[in-house]
ZALUMVEX-573697 format. One line per 5 residues: number of its first residue (from 1); their letters; for each residue x, z, y of C-alpha. Coordinates in steps of 0.02 Angstrom, whole numbers. Each point is the difference from the previous one (the first is absolute). Layout:
BEGIN
NUM> A> X:Z:Y  ...
// end
This chain:
BEGIN
1> MFKDG> 1255:-619:-986  41:183:37  143:41:118  84:164:41  -62:73:163
6> EIYLG> -149:-119:12  -180:-8:-61  -59:-166:-71  -167:-49:78  -28:-176:-64
11> TSFLK> 60:-179:12  -21:-130:136  15:-187:-26  87:-110:126  27:-186:21
16> DSDGQ> 167:-65:58  29:-150:111  -9:-115:-153  -170:67:-50  71:96:-148
21> ETSQG> -82:168:-34  109:153:-14  -46:182:-23  69:162:67  -40:181:-33
26> EYLNL> -69:107:140  69:176:9  -20:160:99  169:73:47  -2:187:-38
31> KRANR> 122:34:141  -129:-70:122  -153:74:-87  -7:147:121  -34:-125:141
36> HGLIT> -182:10:-57  -119:-137:-52  -173:-77:2  -110:-68:-139  -154:-93:62
41> GATGT> -131:-117:-66  -185:-22:-30  -89:93:-140  42:-69:-172  157:-96:51
46> GKTVS> 126:111:-91  51:142:117  -16:131:-137  115:-96:-118  129:-20:139
51> LQILT> -8:188:30  16:26:-187  157:-105:-23  82:77:153  -37:173:-71
56> EGFSS> 73:-50:-169  155:-68:86  29:155:105  -27:116:-149  121:-101:-107
61> AGVPV> 130:15:137  -21:190:5  -106:7:158  -152:119:-5  -162:-77:64
66> FCADV> -161:71:72  -156:-108:4  -188:24:15  -109:-76:-135  -156:-53:93
71> KGDLS> -84:-97:-141  76:85:-153  101:-154:-49  171:74:37  -19:131:-136
76> GLAAK> 51:-140:-120  179:26:58  8:146:-122  -30:-114:-151  92:-147:-77
81> GEPKD> -69:-170:39  -84:-103:-135  40:-181:-43  -124:-119:79  1:-189:12
86> FLAKR> -5:-8:190  146:122:14  105:-100:-121  -45:-161:90  54:70:169
91> AEQIG> 163:69:-72  42:-171:-75  -51:-91:159  123:99:108  140:4:-129
96> FSDDY> -22:185:-38  -40:-10:-187  170:58:-62  1:157:108  -185:42:-10
101> SFDSV> -45:155:-100  -133:135:3  32:178:51  -86:149:80  53:94:156
106> PTIFW> 28:190:8  -154:61:93  -76:157:75  -184:-3:47  -63:96:152
111> DLFGE> -175:29:65  -62:95:153  -152:53:-102  102:49:-154  -106:-109:-115
116> QGHPV> 111:-149:-44  169:78:33  92:154:56  -79:83:153  78:-38:169
121> RTTIT> -13:136:131  70:42:170  -39:138:123  -92:-12:165  158:66:85
126> DMGPL> 109:-134:-79  -116:-142:48  -1:49:183  -128:-27:139  32:-185:34
131> LLARL> -37:-64:-175  -140:125:-26  -83:-56:162  13:-180:-62  -76:52:-167
136> LGLND> -145:87:86  -27:-138:127  11:120:147  -9:-51:183  134:53:125
141> TQEGI> -88:163:49  -27:52:-181  179:-46:-44  56:115:142  -97:145:-78
146> LNIAF> 81:-39:-169  172:5:82  -43:171:73  -51:60:-174  167:-51:-74
151> KLADD> 95:78:146  -99:162:-17  34:5:-188  186:-25:31  4:131:139
156> EGMLL> -92:131:-102  91:-36:-162  -151:-60:-99  16:-128:-137  -126:-142:-4
161> LDLKD> 0:-52:-182  -175:-64:-36  -164:-44:86  -69:178:-4  153:58:97
166> LRALL> -33:-126:138  -185:41:4  35:186:15  124:-30:140  -125:-108:96
171> VNMEE> -132:139:-15  129:125:63  41:-114:147  -183:-14:46  -17:190:1
176> RRKEL> 157:18:107  -23:-154:107  3:94:167  161:89:-44  83:-156:-73
181> SAEYG> -57:-121:135  106:94:127  157:-30:-104  -29:-164:-92  -127:-92:108
186> NISTA> -186:-23:-5  -78:23:-172  -171:-81:-14  -128:70:-121  -75:-175:-18
191> SIGAI> 170:-73:-51  28:137:-127  -172:-34:-72  37:-187:-12  164:33:-92
196> QRDLL> -90:117:-121  -129:-136:-37  137:-129:-31  87:122:-117  -162:16:-99
201> VLEQQ> -10:-190:-18  182:-4:-55  -35:133:-130  -146:-101:-67  118:-148:-23
206> GAEQF> 108:106:-114  141:39:121  -13:186:-38  96:-33:-161  139:-85:99
211> FGETA> 37:149:114  82:150:-80  141:48:-115  98:-38:-108  53:-132:127
216> LDILD> 82:-162:-52  191:1:-4  57:-168:69  148:0:-119  -122:-20:-146
221> LMRTT> -34:-175:66  185:-42:-11  35:27:-183  103:-108:-115  6:0:-190
226> RDGRG> 151:46:-107  36:-184:-29  5:-31:188  -170:-81:32  -101:46:152
231> VVSIL> -162:93:-34  -156:-81:73  -127:118:79  -174:-76:-1  -138:78:104
236> AADKL> -173:-26:-74  -91:-62:155  -159:-83:-65  -105:155:38  105:43:153
241> MQSPR> -42:-169:77  -179:60:22  74:107:140  114:-128:84  54:114:142
246> LYATF> 56:132:-125  94:-134:-97  91:-67:153  40:172:70  67:62:-166
251> LLWLL> 120:-147:-17  54:19:180  31:186:-29  103:-43:-152  102:-124:101
256> SELFE> 29:129:136  54:130:-129  129:-121:-68  60:-33:176  17:185:43
261> ELPEV> 69:62:-166  131:-131:-46  173:0:80  79:-147:89  96:-109:-122
266> GDLDQ> 20:-166:92  5:-163:-98  18:27:-186  25:-126:-141  -183:30:-43
271> PRLVF> -143:106:67  -25:182:-51  -188:-33:-9  -119:-144:30  -173:38:68
276> FFDEA> -142:-127:-22  -145:21:122  -147:-97:-75  -154:-39:106  112:21:151
281> HLLFE> -136:-51:122  -80:173:-26  151:81:80  -19:-93:164  -188:-24:6
286> DAPKV> -73:96:149  164:97:16  42:59:177  148:-85:82  103:160:-1
291> LVDKV> -13:7:-190  42:-185:-22  152:24:112  59:146:-107  -25:-99:-161
296> EQVVK> 104:-140:74  134:127:44  1:73:-176  12:-174:-79  149:-40:112
301> LIRSK> 92:162:-36  -40:36:-183  113:-145:-53  150:111:37  -72:130:-120
306> GVGVY> 15:-126:-141  -187:-33:-15  -76:-174:-7  -182:-18:55  -103:-148:-62
311> FVTQN> -172:-33:73  -127:-90:-110  -153:-75:83  -106:-157:4  41:-58:175
316> PLDVP> 162:12:101  -109:34:153  -43:168:-78  174:63:47  44:28:185
321> DGVLS> 137:-111:71  118:147:28  -7:45:-185  -7:-181:-61  165:-36:87
326> QLGNR> 85:131:-110  -53:-80:-165  143:-113:-51  -47:-42:-181  -158:-105:-14
331> VQHAL> -109:-58:-145  -146:-102:66  -136:-52:-121  -138:-123:42  -116:26:148
336> RAFTP> -166:-88:26  -39:-60:177  -190:9:3  -17:84:170  93:-7:166
341> RDQKA> 80:168:-41  56:-70:-170  76:-150:87  93:115:119  64:101:-148
346> VKVAA> 66:-158:-84  91:-48:160  74:175:20  58:4:-181  79:-173:12
351> DTFRP> 86:33:166  83:160:-59  101:-89:-136  168:-83:25  -53:-184:-2
356> NPALD> 33:-114:-147  14:-183:53  -64:-54:-171  -162:104:14  -151:-3:111
361> TRQVI> -14:189:-11  -170:11:81  -74:-127:-120  83:74:-154  -73:173:37
366> MEMGV> -176:-70:-16  28:-102:-159  104:114:-113  -74:52:-166  -8:170:-86
371> GEALV> 175:65:-37  83:-104:134  73:69:160  108:-42:148  154:110:-15
376> STLMK> 131:45:128  120:145:-23  146:69:98  171:-66:-47  172:60:51
381> KGVPS> 12:70:176  -189:17:1  -38:-184:30  -167:-57:-76  9:-137:-129
386> IVQRT> -87:-167:27  -179:17:-63  -30:-76:-171  -157:-37:-99  25:107:-155
391> LIRPP> -79:20:-171  -2:189:-26  71:59:-165  -114:82:-130  8:190:-13
396> SSRIG> 77:89:-149  -126:143:3  -185:-14:-37  -114:-97:117  -153:110:17
401> PLSEA> -39:187:-11  39:129:-134  -138:74:-103  -50:181:36  86:58:-159
406> ERRDV> 162:-89:46  -4:75:175  -27:176:-71  149:-25:-115  113:-52:146
411> IANSP> -58:151:101  29:121:-145  179:-64:-21  39:-2:186  156:93:64
416> VFGLY> -110:92:128  -136:51:-124  -61:175:42  93:14:167  -147:-40:112
421> DKVVD> -152:38:-106  -16:183:51  -76:38:172  93:137:95  -96:94:135
426> RESAY> 120:118:87  -37:102:156  -29:-112:148  -106:-11:158  -166:25:-91
431> EVLKE> 55:161:-85  86:67:157  -151:-33:112  -121:66:-130  97:163:-11
436> QAEQK> 6:14:189  -188:-26:11  -32:132:-135  113:126:86  -86:-34:167
441> AKREA> -172:24:-81  55:165:-79  74:60:165  -159:-42:95  -108:83:-133
446> QERKE> 107:157:13  -13:-2:190  -189:-18:-8  -9:144:-123  105:110:113
451> EDRQR> -104:-49:152  -160:43:-92  71:170:-47  50:35:180  -169:-59:65
456> EARGR> -87:113:-123  107:147:56  -36:-36:183  -185:-21:-30  -31:173:-79
461> PKKSR> -140:97:93  51:144:115  -54:177:-41  -56:133:128  58:180:0
466> TGFTL> -163:46:-83  35:-123:-143  -129:-131:50  54:-183:3  -6:-79:171
471> PDFDR> -8:-185:38  147:-72:97  -73:-67:162  169:-18:86  61:-163:-80
476> DDRPT> -28:-127:-137  155:-21:-111  -74:-149:-93  92:-160:55  -102:-150:52
481> RTARK> 1:-158:-108  114:-88:126  120:147:2  6:2:-190  44:-185:-5
486> KASRR> 138:21:127  70:150:-91  -4:-93:-165  89:-148:80  134:114:73
491> RSNRQ> 23:87:-168  24:-165:-92  137:-53:121  81:172:12  167:18:-89
496> TVAET> 89:156:-53  183:24:48  48:-37:-181  -102:-161:-4  78:-57:163
501> AMKSI> 174:33:-67  -35:-89:-165  -72:-153:89  152:-6:114  118:4:-150
506> ARSVA> -103:-131:-94  -2:-116:151  189:20:21  32:-43:-183  -125:-144:3
511> TSLGK> 79:-71:158  168:-5:-90  -84:-83:-148  -84:-125:114  168:-48:74
516> ALVRG> 65:-31:-177  -146:-115:-41  52:-171:61  -117:-146:-21  60:-177:-26
521> ILGSL> -49:-168:69  -171:-3:-84  -33:185:17  49:56:-175  122:144:-19
526> KSGR> 184:-44:-9  111:64:-140  76:170:25  -169:79:26
// end
């Protein structure tokens, strides 16, 4: 049943004009796999198994895979399957018995929280203002303040690595808002306060562990084994799903990093990487139009980087039309039409397939059983195949999750073991601003001490020629409270010649650095930074 350059998905059964039943295998052409795909269907209809067999097929062909494990079931890819009656029955039913065997898939586990896999981190600077604003749920005004923060950090040569760096910069902006507003635009104290509160919420959701270093190297998601199989990177997402916006933003950041980092390669014989985006509706839910437009643009263009993107969701209506039109390979499991929206989803799903005169596609979608799907894949010249009702093949790896002990064993034997476990906290915005604040405090304390000494010298009583002390009735050298405040304010803003020169040099260097920092389509830093 296996063919070179194709992934076997299952078998469809056809009736010829004489009423005789014939069967044919349904395959995904690896040369067209970077034209993206869609796996849809109601809960419990077999989407996870379809994702599993596609992952096995890609890995066997030498294509690395990244996928999020929302329920924990995909961890079974790392273990050999076990003989079960229903698996043997399906293999025999579709004529797959002779080729069916059990095997595991080379796997690396990842986890944003570092609990069920290797830690995944990125920096605030790398994520960029657009995705971070989406993560924080900022309005347009607050997003504008965040853009100013990133621009200021670039201009002044400060690294934003983790959340404390961004917090420190926002505090600094609030203190300098009059000075900065003249150059960057109005900076509202209320907006800064709102961003700080959102950062606190984000921290409580566990995002603090995601921002920092050592940052993920995208190439570690594109590994192959010595025998030529693609390594499957599985993100433990069961806990992450409790923060759906963090989940969606992380996957979108990862997609943008692939887009920015990988070179153009055109159409290859097979993808360099396949990226499965499970629970895809979270990506587009409540997303502003500008972000949806950019996602659509990335999906269109990332094909030429050799990356295939497959969205997995319950309902085809979860994916915007502009993105849906880019998904050429389709696996549609059963949908239930209980509501008007469900009925619309059935119609949309049926109408997007190339019609099959022998099938009432709309009716079949509602009556398929578990493990059945309507399949249409891209053939030569990118033409979609006629949709066929297909019995999906049984997986070779385990159906169901690994035990904790088995997962720990896979992690301990991982090729990236130890690379990301240590947190690195080098000098960045927090340390720079803290040092500046300490130096300013010392300088002001020294100035106050000097002023007190001078005031004490000026305030010494006068002595007469006879040696008696006379009161000074001519003037009062003690400054008023208002005068003291003004003097203190002037002192805090006063710069020495050396300070002015150093700031001028720093700004010149930072401006050059800022010109070298080029952000990509979704705001993340491009390679060459």
